[in-house]
DONU-296232 format. One line per field, with one value per residue (C-alpha): residue in three letters; x, y, z. Coordinates in Angstrom, 3 decimals, always signed. Each point is the difference from the previous one (the first is absolute). Example, Ala and Ser with C-alpha at 12.3 -4.5 7.8 and 13.67 -1.06 7.14 Angstrom:
BEGIN
resn ALA SER
x +12.300 +1.370
y -4.500 +3.440
z +7.800 -0.660
***
This chain:
BEGIN
resn UNK UNK UNK UNK UNK UNK UNK UNK UNK UNK UNK UNK UNK UNK UNK UNK UNK UNK UNK UNK UNK UNK UNK UNK UNK UNK UNK UNK UNK UNK UNK UNK UNK UNK UNK UNK UNK UNK UNK UNK UNK UNK UNK UNK UNK UNK UNK UNK UNK UNK UNK UNK UNK UNK UNK UNK UNK UNK UNK UNK UNK UNK UNK UNK UNK UNK UNK UNK UNK UNK UNK UNK UNK UNK UNK UNK UNK UNK UNK UNK UNK UNK UNK UNK UNK UNK UNK UNK UNK UNK UNK UNK UNK UNK UNK UNK UNK UNK UNK UNK UNK UNK UNK UNK UNK UNK UNK UNK UNK UNK UNK UNK UNK UNK UNK UNK UNK UNK UNK UNK UNK UNK UNK UNK UNK UNK UNK UNK UNK UNK UNK UNK UNK UNK UNK UNK UNK UNK UNK UNK UNK UNK UNK UNK UNK UNK UNK UNK UNK UNK UNK UNK UNK UNK UNK UNK UNK UNK UNK UNK UNK UNK UNK UNK UNK UNK UNK UNK UNK UNK UNK UNK UNK UNK UNK UNK UNK UNK UNK UNK UNK UNK UNK UNK UNK UNK UNK UNK UNK UNK UNK UNK UNK UNK UNK UNK UNK UNK UNK UNK UNK UNK UNK UNK UNK UNK UNK UNK UNK UNK UNK UNK UNK UNK UNK UNK UNK UNK UNK UNK UNK UNK UNK UNK UNK UNK UNK UNK UNK UNK UNK UNK UNK UNK UNK UNK UNK UNK UNK UNK UNK UNK UNK UNK UNK UNK UNK UNK UNK UNK UNK UNK UNK UNK UNK UNK UNK UNK UNK UNK UNK UNK UNK UNK UNK UNK UNK UNK UNK UNK UNK UNK UNK UNK UNK UNK UNK UNK UNK UNK UNK UNK UNK UNK UNK UNK UNK UNK UNK UNK UNK UNK UNK UNK
x +104.436 -2.798 -3.160 +0.878 +3.433 -1.513 -2.552 +2.734 +2.059 -2.963 -0.577 +3.661 +0.087 -3.138 +1.430 +3.189 -2.043 -2.028 +3.133 +1.521 -3.216 -0.172 +3.605 -0.557 -3.097 +1.949 +2.793 -2.517 -1.742 +3.335 +1.017 -3.359 +0.453 +3.476 -1.226 -2.864 +2.363 +2.407 -2.920 -0.978 +3.631 +0.717 -3.284 +0.631 +3.538 -1.494 -2.529 +2.713 +2.001 -2.723 +0.097 +1.211 -0.827 +1.727 +1.614 -1.290 -3.544 -2.531 -3.754 -2.853 -3.337 -3.026 -2.878 -0.192 +2.135 +2.778 -0.473 +0.214 +3.358 -0.215 +1.064 +3.620 +0.670 +1.028 +2.690 +2.358 +0.046 +2.026 -2.469 +0.358 +0.795 +0.847 +1.451 +3.473 -1.623 -2.386 +2.786 +2.019 -2.984 -0.734 +3.604 -0.146 -3.261 +1.198 +3.170 -1.834 -3.391 -0.410 -0.666 -3.158 -1.666 -0.636 -2.708 -1.426 -3.531 -3.218 -1.987 +2.771 +2.199 -2.601 -1.543 -3.331 -2.653 -3.206 +1.488 -0.205 +1.911 -2.298 +1.654 +3.444 -1.087 -1.070 +3.065 +3.004 +1.102 +0.279 +1.928 +2.455 +0.456 +0.464 +1.922 +1.506 +0.808 +2.652 -2.007 -3.552 -1.870 -3.705 -2.853 -3.616 -3.000 -1.368 -2.458 -0.553 -1.633 -3.232 -0.089 +1.748 -0.387 +2.979 +0.200 +0.270 +2.452 +2.319 -0.204 +0.697 +2.789 +1.717 -0.386 +1.439 +2.919 +0.651 +0.109 +2.632 +2.049 -0.203 +1.458 +2.915 -1.359 +0.372 -3.252 -0.102 -3.572 -1.557 -3.028 -2.550 -0.590 -3.056 -3.069 -2.704 -3.266 +1.594 +2.734 -0.938 -0.076 +3.257 +1.569 -1.136 +1.387 +3.289 +0.043 -0.465 +3.030 +2.094 -1.088 +0.875 +3.415 +0.691 -1.163 +1.597 +3.159 -0.086 +1.418 -2.760 -0.558 -2.725 -1.378 -3.251 +1.750 +2.398 -2.863 -1.838 +3.176 +0.839 -3.555 -2.169 -2.829 +0.111 +1.234 -3.255 +0.090 -3.739 -0.886 -1.561 +3.162 +1.605 -2.995 +1.919 +2.380 -0.526 +1.199 +3.416 +1.112 -0.946 +2.511 -0.709 +0.713 -3.245 -1.324 -3.287 -1.725 +0.691 +1.546 +3.312 +3.162 +0.422 +2.665 -0.057 +2.017 +1.801 +1.577 +0.544 +3.053 +0.786 +1.062 +0.484 -1.676 -2.665 -0.688 -0.293 -2.825 -1.815 +0.665 -1.510 +1.779 +3.345 -0.553 -0.765 +3.045 +2.170 -1.269 +0.352 +3.494 +1.255 -1.422 +1.254 +3.456 -0.143 -0.855 +2.926 +2.357 -1.082 -1.116 +1.409 +3.546 +1.003 +1.762 -1.628 -2.462 +0.149 -1.781 -1.628 -3.457 -0.870
y +133.081 -1.797 -1.185 -3.595 +0.356 +1.556 -2.815 -2.667 +1.785 +0.013 -3.711 -0.818 +2.049 -1.728 -3.427 +0.760 +1.214 -3.202 -2.134 +1.915 -0.324 -3.739 -0.477 +1.980 -2.056 -3.201 +1.119 +1.073 -3.382 -1.777 +2.152 -0.649 -3.740 +0.081 +2.172 -2.409 -2.972 +1.787 +0.881 -3.616 -1.041 +2.725 -0.649 -3.741 +0.599 +2.068 -2.751 -2.673 +1.890 -0.969 -3.708 -2.277 -3.437 -2.668 +1.109 -1.693 -0.628 +0.530 -0.397 +0.035 +1.291 -0.719 -2.249 -3.157 +1.597 +0.226 -3.172 -2.114 -1.710 +1.057 +3.361 +0.473 -3.576 -1.391 +2.606 -1.955 -2.887 +0.891 +2.146 -0.281 +2.627 +2.816 +3.188 +1.039 +2.702 -2.484 -2.521 +2.685 +1.028 -3.613 -0.532 +3.098 -1.094 -3.568 +1.320 +2.443 -1.466 -2.670 -3.370 -0.707 +3.147 -1.648 -1.970 +2.512 -0.987 -0.196 +2.146 +0.029 +1.614 +2.528 -1.734 -1.776 -0.472 +2.075 +2.675 +3.786 +2.945 -0.213 -3.295 +1.551 +2.974 -2.344 -2.253 +1.988 +0.669 -3.744 -0.561 +2.728 -1.389 -3.600 +0.488 +3.470 +0.105 +2.317 +0.392 -0.964 -0.041 +0.820 -0.517 +0.035 +1.168 -2.745 -1.252 +3.557 +0.947 -1.745 +0.968 +3.345 +3.483 +1.998 +2.177 -2.941 -1.845 +2.974 +0.963 -3.489 -0.558 +3.159 -1.055 -3.487 +1.501 +2.493 -2.740 -1.778 +3.152 +0.786 -3.464 +0.777 -2.341 +1.155 -0.400 -0.796 +0.671 -1.814 +0.902 -2.757 -1.627 +0.938 -2.127 -1.345 +1.883 +2.577 +1.399 +3.626 -0.294 -1.978 +2.882 +2.517 -2.181 -0.248 +3.791 +0.215 -2.217 +2.105 +3.101 -1.530 -1.093 +3.458 +1.931 -2.316 -0.342 -3.787 -2.339 -1.271 -2.960 +1.069 -3.428 +1.443 +2.323 -2.728 -2.348 +2.654 +1.076 -3.545 -1.179 +3.137 -1.686 -3.675 -0.267 -1.584 -3.800 -0.061 +1.499 -2.123 -0.093 -2.252 -2.281 -3.060 +0.276 -0.932 +1.244 +1.622 -1.550 +3.017 +1.713 +3.503 +1.755 -0.623 -3.526 -1.423 +1.108 +3.635 +0.650 -1.755 +0.279 -2.730 -2.716 -2.010 -3.196 +0.843 +3.039 -1.401 +1.569 +1.709 +3.665 +0.566 +3.071 -2.254 -1.607 +3.414 +0.742 -3.296 -1.026 +2.354 -1.494 +0.105 +3.684 +0.710 -1.985 +1.960 +3.397 -0.901 -1.392 +3.046 +2.447 -1.921 -0.203 +3.758 +0.543 -2.212 +1.817 +3.570 -0.154 -3.068 -1.157 -2.620 -2.017 -3.458 -0.641 -3.069 -2.904 -1.119 +1.438 +1.351
z +65.478 -1.829 +1.719 -0.841 +1.594 +3.112 +0.204 -0.267 +2.634 +2.391 -0.590 +0.563 +3.209 +1.273 -0.822 +1.898 +2.969 -0.002 -0.122 +2.910 +1.987 -0.707 +1.016 +3.181 +0.793 -0.571 +2.294 +2.622 -0.151 +0.264 +2.952 +1.662 -0.496 +1.529 +2.840 +0.675 +0.014 +2.302 +2.268 +0.752 +0.345 +2.522 +1.782 +0.329 +1.251 +2.794 +0.759 +0.023 +2.599 +2.503 -0.860 +2.810 -1.402 -2.094 -3.235 -3.131 +1.209 -2.786 +0.584 -2.488 +1.279 -2.176 -1.022 -2.143 -2.726 +2.578 +2.065 -3.174 -0.486 -3.620 +1.407 +1.110 +1.206 -3.403 -0.613 +2.238 -2.514 -3.135 -1.964 -3.787 -2.622 +2.390 -1.408 +1.201 +2.136 +1.604 +0.601 +1.746 +2.125 +0.933 +1.056 +2.176 +1.642 +0.600 +1.579 +2.264 +0.915 +2.662 -1.626 +1.998 -1.330 -3.374 +1.792 +2.453 -0.990 +2.015 +2.436 +2.599 -2.655 -1.171 -3.027 -0.320 -2.675 +0.019 +2.264 -0.314 +1.405 +3.054 +0.923 -0.389 +2.085 +2.802 -0.094 -1.197 +3.586 +0.626 -3.234 +0.875 +3.514 -1.168 -3.256 +0.364 -3.735 -1.334 -3.223 -0.890 -3.277 +0.429 -2.446 +1.124 -2.007 -2.251 +2.644 +1.216 -3.307 +1.027 +3.666 +0.630 -1.358 -1.158 +3.119 +2.395 -2.252 -0.297 +3.672 +1.313 -2.535 +1.187 +3.629 -0.605 -1.891 +2.775 +2.636 -2.062 -0.467 +3.724 +0.617 -2.308 -2.689 -3.606 -1.968 -3.712 -1.130 -2.945 -2.058 -0.549 -3.399 -2.074 +0.736 -2.298 +0.471 +2.288 -2.201 +0.575 +3.795 -0.009 -1.920 +2.623 +2.804 -1.894 -0.270 +3.766 +0.587 -2.377 +1.885 +3.369 -1.269 -1.393 +3.062 +2.568 -2.137 -0.367 -2.657 -2.289 -2.309 -2.413 -0.884 -1.321 -2.454 -1.174 -0.844 -1.992 -1.755 -1.113 -0.784 -0.314 -1.908 +1.002 +3.598 +1.178 -0.067 +0.816 -3.368 -2.733 -2.094 +2.641 +0.581 -1.236 +2.977 +3.644 +3.381 +0.068 -3.300 -2.110 -2.325 +1.274 +3.303 +1.942 +0.539 -1.186 +3.212 -0.935 +3.409 +0.581 -2.059 -2.573 +0.225 -3.256 +0.125 -3.245 +1.673 +3.493 +1.665 -3.319 -0.075 -3.704 -1.453 -1.518 +3.376 +1.683 -2.447 +0.681 +3.618 +2.570 +2.996 -1.815 -0.713 +3.649 +1.119 -2.405 +1.146 +3.672 -0.444 -1.879 +2.539 +3.041 -1.586 -0.566 +3.667 +1.044 -2.344 +0.753 +3.627 +1.741 +0.384 -2.552 +2.649 +0.090 +2.788 +2.205 -1.658 +3.249 +0.518 +3.440
***
């Protein structure tokens, strides 16, 4: 056997080994993903067994990014250019969720501008007593960036989530969007939410990651390249103030792929809708809830 032949044989053997290792890693990652998904589904089924309230109640706890009617409310009115998957999810949600929950907005419903997780920590007991939601979406953190450290944010978020779970309320956590001038800290807060969702086995909408995936280099409407625009009418995912999601008029109530790259509120609506529909499908009965709110 020549040296050249031996050398080629070694290379071929090594290549096969690498391919096998890569395939095994891929299968392991896929299995881990499935296991993780199954974990939150099983966990939320256990939580839901404790629920004694009205079926179809869906609350949204958060700050100005949540209390705005640009979030969630508009989905009830014939959104444009939806994909087949989104149309199916919207039909499922409309059939299941109580009609009044499209407009559960304001401090009595757990959403108010300028608020942090401290406010939620102080008031979540009242919201659970008054609303007793079957499912709640929760996103705090944008205002927290300037007033809380990571330890307090993570601790209080866990405690608010646990109060909801103890009530039998399923929690869908959401990461916050990136923020102008505080992008690095916003990323660490988003990592904390991912960690909480993973460790407490909760469904997650990763709004932060979706924004950076779709507009990695130009998400920030406060940057100089968008100086000709004003307010929310900016063709990227964060508005001119560098804080709130954008909502350009050209893409109002539009859910085309182009719009999901240029309308920050549309992107959040889409992510929330798809995850809530997944919770309904995998955890809750698909039987329609009563359309009369408690």
